[in-house]
N, CA, C and O atoms as a GROMACS GRO file, in nm:
protein
  364
    1MET      N    1   0.062  -0.133   0.003
    1MET     CA    2  -0.004   0.012   0.007
    1MET      C    3   0.088   0.138  -0.002
    1MET      O    4   0.197   0.145   0.053
    2LYS      N    5   0.033   0.237  -0.075
    2LYS     CA    6   0.110   0.344  -0.104
    2LYS      C    7   0.080   0.420   0.046
    2LYS      O    8  -0.016   0.394   0.118
    3ASN      N    9   0.196   0.528   0.077
    3ASN     CA   10   0.144   0.618   0.137
    3ASN      C   11   0.065   0.718   0.121
    3ASN      O   12   0.077   0.802   0.032
    4ARG      N   13  -0.044   0.716   0.228
    4ARG     CA   14  -0.145   0.815   0.189
    4ARG      C   15  -0.146   0.942   0.271
    4ARG      O   16  -0.124   0.941   0.392
    5CYS      N   17  -0.172   1.059   0.196
    5CYS     CA   18  -0.195   1.180   0.273
    5CYS      C   19  -0.323   1.181   0.348
    5CYS      O   20  -0.424   1.111   0.334
    6ARG      N   21  -0.289   1.301   0.451
    6ARG     CA   22  -0.390   1.330   0.555
    6ARG      C   23  -0.557   1.318   0.491
    6ARG      O   24  -0.645   1.260   0.554
    7ASN      N   25  -0.582   1.384   0.356
    7ASN     CA   26  -0.686   1.385   0.304
    7ASN      C   27  -0.724   1.277   0.256
    7ASN      O   28  -0.845   1.257   0.251
    8GLU      N   29  -0.642   1.186   0.214
    8GLU     CA   30  -0.688   1.057   0.154
    8GLU      C   31  -0.724   0.945   0.296
    8GLU      O   32  -0.807   0.854   0.292
    9ILE      N   33  -0.664   0.969   0.379
    9ILE     CA   34  -0.703   0.912   0.502
    9ILE      C   35  -0.830   0.941   0.582
    9ILE      O   36  -0.885   0.867   0.663
   10ILE      N   37  -0.867   1.074   0.540
   10ILE     CA   38  -1.004   1.144   0.635
   10ILE      C   39  -1.116   1.075   0.535
   10ILE      O   40  -1.220   1.018   0.569
   11THR      N   41  -1.075   1.094   0.424
   11THR     CA   42  -1.173   1.042   0.293
   11THR      C   43  -1.220   0.883   0.324
   11THR      O   44  -1.334   0.843   0.346
   12SER      N   45  -1.104   0.810   0.318
   12SER     CA   46  -1.124   0.671   0.367
   12SER      C   47  -1.234   0.650   0.474
   12SER      O   48  -1.339   0.587   0.458
   13ILE      N   49  -1.186   0.725   0.607
   13ILE     CA   50  -1.271   0.705   0.710
   13ILE      C   51  -1.416   0.758   0.708
   13ILE      O   52  -1.511   0.711   0.772
   14LEU      N   53  -1.416   0.863   0.624
   14LEU     CA   54  -1.572   0.909   0.627
   14LEU      C   55  -1.642   0.820   0.509
   14LEU      O   56  -1.764   0.807   0.512
   15GLU      N   57  -1.556   0.753   0.395
   15GLU     CA   58  -1.643   0.664   0.339
   15GLU      C   59  -1.699   0.552   0.398
   15GLU      O   60  -1.812   0.510   0.375
   16VAL      N   61  -1.604   0.495   0.487
   16VAL     CA   62  -1.621   0.384   0.550
   16VAL      C   63  -1.787   0.409   0.633
   16VAL      O   64  -1.882   0.334   0.613
   17ILE      N   65  -1.792   0.519   0.716
   17ILE     CA   66  -1.869   0.559   0.781
   17ILE      C   67  -2.008   0.579   0.754
   17ILE      O   68  -2.105   0.548   0.823
   18SER      N   69  -2.000   0.659   0.593
   18SER     CA   70  -2.132   0.649   0.525
   18SER      C   71  -2.157   0.553   0.434
   18SER      O   72  -2.265   0.553   0.374
   19SER      N   73  -2.088   0.484   0.417
   19SER     CA   74  -2.122   0.340   0.350
   19SER      C   75  -2.229   0.250   0.451
   19SER      O   76  -2.328   0.195   0.402
   20SER      N   77  -2.201   0.244   0.570
   20SER     CA   78  -2.284   0.187   0.659
   20SER      C   79  -2.364   0.246   0.729
   20SER      O   80  -2.409   0.174   0.818
   21GLY      N   81  -2.411   0.370   0.728
   21GLY     CA   82  -2.496   0.463   0.798
   21GLY      C   83  -2.446   0.484   0.956
   21GLY      O   84  -2.508   0.546   1.042
   22GLY      N   85  -2.334   0.422   0.970
   22GLY     CA   86  -2.291   0.467   1.133
   22GLY      C   87  -2.186   0.341   1.160
   22GLY      O   88  -2.232   0.233   1.124
   23SER      N   89  -2.077   0.337   1.207
   23SER     CA   90  -1.994   0.262   1.222
   23SER      C   91  -1.937   0.245   1.354
   23SER      O   92  -1.942   0.348   1.421
   24ASN      N   93  -1.877   0.132   1.419
   24ASN     CA   94  -1.812   0.143   1.539
   24ASN      C   95  -1.640   0.162   1.498
   24ASN      O   96  -1.594   0.153   1.384
   25LYS      N   97  -1.562   0.192   1.626
   25LYS     CA   98  -1.419   0.201   1.577
   25LYS      C   99  -1.369   0.054   1.521
   25LYS      O  100  -1.292   0.051   1.425
   26THR      N  101  -1.397  -0.019   1.559
   26THR     CA  102  -1.311  -0.168   1.496
   26THR      C  103  -1.337  -0.186   1.345
   26THR      O  104  -1.260  -0.239   1.264
   27LYS      N  105  -1.482  -0.123   1.316
   27LYS     CA  106  -1.527  -0.123   1.146
   27LYS      C  107  -1.431  -0.007   1.080
   27LYS      O  108  -1.363  -0.034   0.981
   28ILE      N  109  -1.428   0.120   1.139
   28ILE     CA  110  -1.347   0.198   1.075
   28ILE      C  111  -1.219   0.196   1.087
   28ILE      O  112  -1.160   0.295   1.044
   29MET      N  113  -1.161   0.119   1.131
   29MET     CA  114  -0.996   0.099   1.177
   29MET      C  115  -0.966  -0.023   1.048
   29MET      O  116  -0.866  -0.030   0.976
   30TYR      N  117  -1.055  -0.088   1.049
   30TYR     CA  118  -1.030  -0.203   0.937
   30TYR      C  119  -1.047  -0.168   0.797
   30TYR      O  120  -0.978  -0.212   0.705
   31GLY      N  121  -1.148  -0.082   0.787
   31GLY     CA  122  -1.241  -0.030   0.650
   31GLY      C  123  -1.116   0.063   0.627
   31GLY      O  124  -1.078   0.062   0.509
   32ALA      N  125  -1.054   0.131   0.698
   32ALA     CA  126  -0.970   0.251   0.660
   32ALA      C  127  -0.809   0.207   0.658
   32ALA      O  128  -0.724   0.275   0.601
   33PHE      N  129  -0.785   0.104   0.715
   33PHE     CA  130  -0.663   0.033   0.721
   33PHE      C  131  -0.578   0.114   0.774
   33PHE      O  132  -0.475   0.157   0.722
   34LEU      N  133  -0.644   0.149   0.938
   34LEU     CA  134  -0.554   0.238   1.023
   34LEU      C  135  -0.504   0.165   1.157
   34LEU      O  136  -0.560   0.059   1.184
   35SER      N  137  -0.406   0.212   1.240
   35SER     CA  138  -0.389   0.133   1.352
   35SER      C  139  -0.483   0.164   1.433
   35SER      O  140  -0.552   0.258   1.393
   36TYR      N  141  -0.514   0.116   1.542
   36TYR     CA  142  -0.585   0.187   1.675
   36TYR      C  143  -0.562   0.317   1.710
   36TYR      O  144  -0.657   0.396   1.709
   37SER      N  145  -0.431   0.359   1.748
   37SER     CA  146  -0.362   0.484   1.767
   37SER      C  147  -0.395   0.591   1.678
   37SER      O  148  -0.431   0.702   1.717
   38GLN      N  149  -0.380   0.553   1.548
   38GLN     CA  150  -0.406   0.653   1.422
   38GLN      C  151  -0.538   0.669   1.402
   38GLN      O  152  -0.572   0.780   1.359
   39LEU      N  153  -0.626   0.585   1.422
   39LEU     CA  154  -0.773   0.611   1.438
   39LEU      C  155  -0.832   0.680   1.541
   39LEU      O  156  -0.939   0.738   1.526
   40GLY      N  157  -0.753   0.678   1.674
   40GLY     CA  158  -0.818   0.777   1.756
   40GLY      C  159  -0.770   0.906   1.725
   40GLY      O  160  -0.845   0.997   1.760
   41GLU      N  161  -0.646   0.945   1.656
   41GLU     CA  162  -0.634   1.087   1.642
   41GLU      C  163  -0.713   1.134   1.520
   41GLU      O  164  -0.753   1.249   1.509
   42TYR      N  165  -0.730   1.055   1.444
   42TYR     CA  166  -0.815   1.124   1.331
   42TYR      C  167  -0.962   1.108   1.373
   42TYR      O  168  -1.035   1.174   1.298
   43LEU      N  169  -1.029   1.042   1.470
   43LEU     CA  170  -1.179   1.040   1.514
   43LEU      C  171  -1.157   1.187   1.579
   43LEU      O  172  -1.225   1.281   1.538
   44VAL      N  173  -1.055   1.207   1.686
   44VAL     CA  174  -1.083   1.339   1.753
   44VAL      C  175  -1.078   1.452   1.657
   44VAL      O  176  -1.156   1.546   1.669
   45PHE      N  177  -0.985   1.448   1.556
   45PHE     CA  178  -0.967   1.563   1.440
   45PHE      C  179  -1.124   1.544   1.387
   45PHE      O  180  -1.191   1.639   1.427
   46LEU      N  181  -1.190   1.465   1.322
   46LEU     CA  182  -1.312   1.451   1.299
   46LEU      C  183  -1.411   1.525   1.368
   46LEU      O  184  -1.467   1.626   1.324
   47LEU      N  185  -1.433   1.469   1.485
   47LEU     CA  186  -1.536   1.485   1.577
   47LEU      C  187  -1.518   1.681   1.606
   47LEU      O  188  -1.615   1.757   1.614
   48LYS      N  189  -1.387   1.720   1.617
   48LYS     CA  190  -1.366   1.842   1.653
   48LYS      C  191  -1.390   1.951   1.520
   48LYS      O  192  -1.385   2.072   1.544
   49ASN      N  193  -1.412   1.914   1.409
   49ASN     CA  194  -1.436   1.981   1.291
   49ASN      C  195  -1.562   1.962   1.245
   49ASN      O  196  -1.595   2.015   1.139
   50ASP      N  197  -1.645   1.888   1.312
   50ASP     CA  198  -1.795   1.847   1.289
   50ASP      C  199  -1.818   1.783   1.154
   50ASP      O  200  -1.909   1.827   1.083
   51LEU      N  201  -1.733   1.668   1.108
   51LEU     CA  202  -1.732   1.599   0.995
   51LEU      C  203  -1.802   1.495   1.039
   51LEU      O  204  -1.870   1.443   0.951
   52ILE      N  205  -1.811   1.426   1.185
   52ILE     CA  206  -1.872   1.316   1.204
   52ILE      C  207  -1.940   1.345   1.326
   52ILE      O  208  -1.924   1.458   1.374
   53SER      N  209  -2.022   1.254   1.392
   53SER     CA  210  -2.076   1.266   1.524
   53SER      C  211  -2.054   1.165   1.594
   53SER      O  212  -2.015   1.062   1.539
   54TYR      N  213  -2.072   1.168   1.717
   54TYR     CA  214  -2.068   1.018   1.801
   54TYR      C  215  -2.172   1.019   1.854
   54TYR      O  216  -2.222   1.127   1.884
   55HIS      N  217  -2.244   0.886   1.885
   55HIS     CA  218  -2.374   0.836   1.935
   55HIS      C  219  -2.340   0.725   2.022
   55HIS      O  220  -2.273   0.634   1.972
   56GLN      N  221  -2.380   0.717   2.157
   56GLN     CA  222  -2.390   0.610   2.237
   56GLN      C  223  -2.532   0.574   2.273
   56GLN      O  224  -2.604   0.649   2.338
   57LYS      N  225  -2.573   0.447   2.225
   57LYS     CA  226  -2.710   0.407   2.234
   57LYS      C  227  -2.727   0.401   2.382
   57LYS      O  228  -2.760   0.494   2.456
   58THR      N  229  -2.695   0.252   2.422
   58THR     CA  230  -2.728   0.217   2.528
   58THR      C  231  -2.588   0.124   2.580
   58THR      O  232  -2.499   0.101   2.498
   59LYS      N  233  -2.579   0.082   2.699
   59LYS     CA  234  -2.453   0.042   2.755
   59LYS      C  235  -2.432  -0.087   2.692
   59LYS      O  236  -2.317  -0.128   2.684
   60GLN      N  237  -2.544  -0.166   2.639
   60GLN     CA  238  -2.526  -0.296   2.552
   60GLN      C  239  -2.447  -0.328   2.411
   60GLN      O  240  -2.393  -0.427   2.361
   61THR      N  241  -2.474  -0.154   2.367
   61THR     CA  242  -2.447  -0.170   2.203
   61THR      C  243  -2.320  -0.073   2.219
   61THR      O  244  -2.301   0.020   2.298
   62PRO      N  245  -2.250  -0.121   2.131
   62PRO     CA  246  -2.097  -0.021   2.093
   62PRO      C  247  -2.146   0.112   2.041
   62PRO      O  248  -2.240   0.126   1.963
   63PRO      N  249  -2.058   0.222   2.099
   63PRO     CA  250  -2.129   0.370   2.035
   63PRO      C  251  -2.093   0.360   1.910
   63PRO      O  252  -2.011   0.275   1.876
   64SER      N  253  -2.151   0.452   1.816
   64SER     CA  254  -2.121   0.462   1.681
   64SER      C  255  -2.110   0.608   1.652
   64SER      O  256  -2.150   0.704   1.719
   65PHE      N  257  -2.034   0.602   1.514
   65PHE     CA  258  -2.014   0.715   1.461
   65PHE      C  259  -2.071   0.742   1.314
   65PHE      O  260  -2.070   0.659   1.223
   66THR      N  261  -2.122   0.873   1.305
   66THR     CA  262  -2.230   0.894   1.185
   66THR      C  263  -2.162   1.011   1.148
   66THR      O  264  -2.100   1.091   1.218
   67ILE      N  265  -2.191   1.006   0.991
   67ILE     CA  266  -2.110   1.132   0.924
   67ILE      C  267  -2.205   1.254   0.916
   67ILE      O  268  -2.320   1.238   0.876
   68THR      N  269  -2.166   1.353   0.945
   68THR     CA  270  -2.266   1.485   0.912
   68THR      C  271  -2.292   1.517   0.803
   68THR      O  272  -2.254   1.444   0.712
   69GLU      N  273  -2.374   1.653   0.770
   69GLU     CA  274  -2.356   1.713   0.672
   69GLU      C  275  -2.245   1.759   0.576
   69GLU      O  276  -2.224   1.740   0.456
   70LYS      N  277  -2.177   1.831   0.683
   70LYS     CA  278  -2.048   1.876   0.666
   70LYS      C  279  -1.947   1.786   0.620
   70LYS      O  280  -1.867   1.819   0.532
   71GLY      N  281  -1.948   1.648   0.685
   71GLY     CA  282  -1.859   1.531   0.635
   71GLY      C  283  -1.895   1.486   0.502
   71GLY      O  284  -1.796   1.464   0.432
   72THR      N  285  -2.031   1.460   0.434
   72THR     CA  286  -2.075   1.456   0.326
   72THR      C  287  -2.020   1.570   0.202
   72THR      O  288  -1.974   1.535   0.094
   73HIS      N  289  -2.037   1.700   0.243
   73HIS     CA  290  -1.995   1.808   0.180
   73HIS      C  291  -1.882   1.759   0.142
   73HIS      O  292  -1.864   1.722   0.026
   74PHE      N  293  -1.778   1.751   0.246
   74PHE     CA  294  -1.634   1.734   0.221
   74PHE      C  295  -1.606   1.614   0.126
   74PHE      O  296  -1.524   1.623   0.035
   75LEU      N  297  -1.678   1.502   0.151
   75LEU     CA  298  -1.685   1.362   0.053
   75LEU      C  299  -1.681   1.418  -0.127
   75LEU      O  300  -1.604   1.388  -0.218
   76ARG      N  301  -1.809   1.515  -0.122
   76ARG     CA  302  -1.827   1.544  -0.246
   76ARG      C  303  -1.732   1.606  -0.325
   76ARG      O  304  -1.702   1.579  -0.441
   77ILE      N  305  -1.670   1.723  -0.225
   77ILE     CA  306  -1.582   1.802  -0.300
   77ILE      C  307  -1.466   1.746  -0.335
   77ILE      O  308  -1.400   1.782  -0.433
   78HIS      N  309  -1.430   1.646  -0.247
   78HIS     CA  310  -1.297   1.545  -0.238
   78HIS      C  311  -1.287   1.475  -0.396
   78HIS      O  312  -1.193   1.459  -0.473
   79SER      N  313  -1.432   1.444  -0.402
   79SER     CA  314  -1.446   1.389  -0.552
   79SER      C  315  -1.438   1.441  -0.650
   79SER      O  316  -1.386   1.391  -0.750
   80GLN      N  317  -1.487   1.553  -0.643
   80GLN     CA  318  -1.490   1.638  -0.750
   80GLN      C  319  -1.349   1.690  -0.788
   80GLN      O  320  -1.304   1.692  -0.903
   81ILE      N  321  -1.288   1.730  -0.680
   81ILE     CA  322  -1.124   1.775  -0.704
   81ILE      C  323  -1.072   1.664  -0.783
   81ILE      O  324  -1.024   1.692  -0.893
   82ASN      N  325  -1.073   1.522  -0.735
   82ASN     CA  326  -0.974   1.413  -0.786
   82ASN      C  327  -1.044   1.398  -0.900
   82ASN      O  328  -0.965   1.358  -0.985
   83GLU      N  329  -1.154   1.410  -0.944
   83GLU     CA  330  -1.197   1.416  -1.064
   83GLU      C  331  -1.137   1.512  -1.202
   83GLU      O  332  -1.099   1.470  -1.311
   84MET      N  333  -1.142   1.629  -1.160
   84MET     CA  334  -1.061   1.747  -1.219
   84MET      C  335  -0.926   1.685  -1.241
   84MET      O  336  -0.876   1.677  -1.353
   85ILE      N  337  -0.865   1.640  -1.126
   85ILE     CA  338  -0.711   1.600  -1.146
   85ILE      C  339  -0.698   1.493  -1.264
   85ILE      O  340  -0.614   1.498  -1.354
   86THR      N  341  -0.787   1.403  -1.250
   86THR     CA  342  -0.779   1.290  -1.327
   86THR      C  343  -0.821   1.342  -1.493
   86THR      O  344  -0.793   1.276  -1.594
   87ASN      N  345  -0.878   1.446  -1.493
   87ASN     CA  346  -0.944   1.490  -1.626
   87ASN      C  347  -0.806   1.543  -1.713
   87ASN      O  348  -0.767   1.526  -1.829
   88ILE      N  349  -0.746   1.628  -1.574
   88ILE     CA  350  -0.605   1.713  -1.649
   88ILE      C  351  -0.512   1.637  -1.680
   88ILE      O  352  -0.446   1.661  -1.782
   89GLN      N  353  -0.479   1.511  -1.587
   89GLN     CA  354  -0.358   1.422  -1.615
   89GLN      C  355  -0.388   1.344  -1.757
   89GLN      O  356  -0.301   1.305  -1.836
   90ALA      N  357  -0.511   1.332  -1.768
   90ALA     CA  358  -0.555   1.265  -1.876
   90ALA      C  359  -0.536   1.314  -2.038
   90ALA      O  360  -0.546   1.246  -2.140
   91LYS      N  361  -0.508   1.448  -2.025
   91LYS     CA  362  -0.495   1.512  -2.146
   91LYS      C  363  -0.354   1.526  -2.210
   91LYS      O  364  -0.341   1.584  -2.318
   0.00000   0.00000   0.00000
């Protein structure tokens, strides 16, 4: 696997969360190919910047993370930029 920039890792995390409508830490960690410590740092960053939200349902169910409207907007913009770069490189 190639080295990824911060934006690519954030995008991976948001895609994992949005694809399932909500994810726990383990699912995000394996889906985005991150270590537990890396995941913790990124989740704090995403929560502080309102790209994801945290929900504790009950004591029996694990907490889950869901993507916010701002996070969805980030994914959309990131996708558009990648598409533009691909088009430029193809010329």
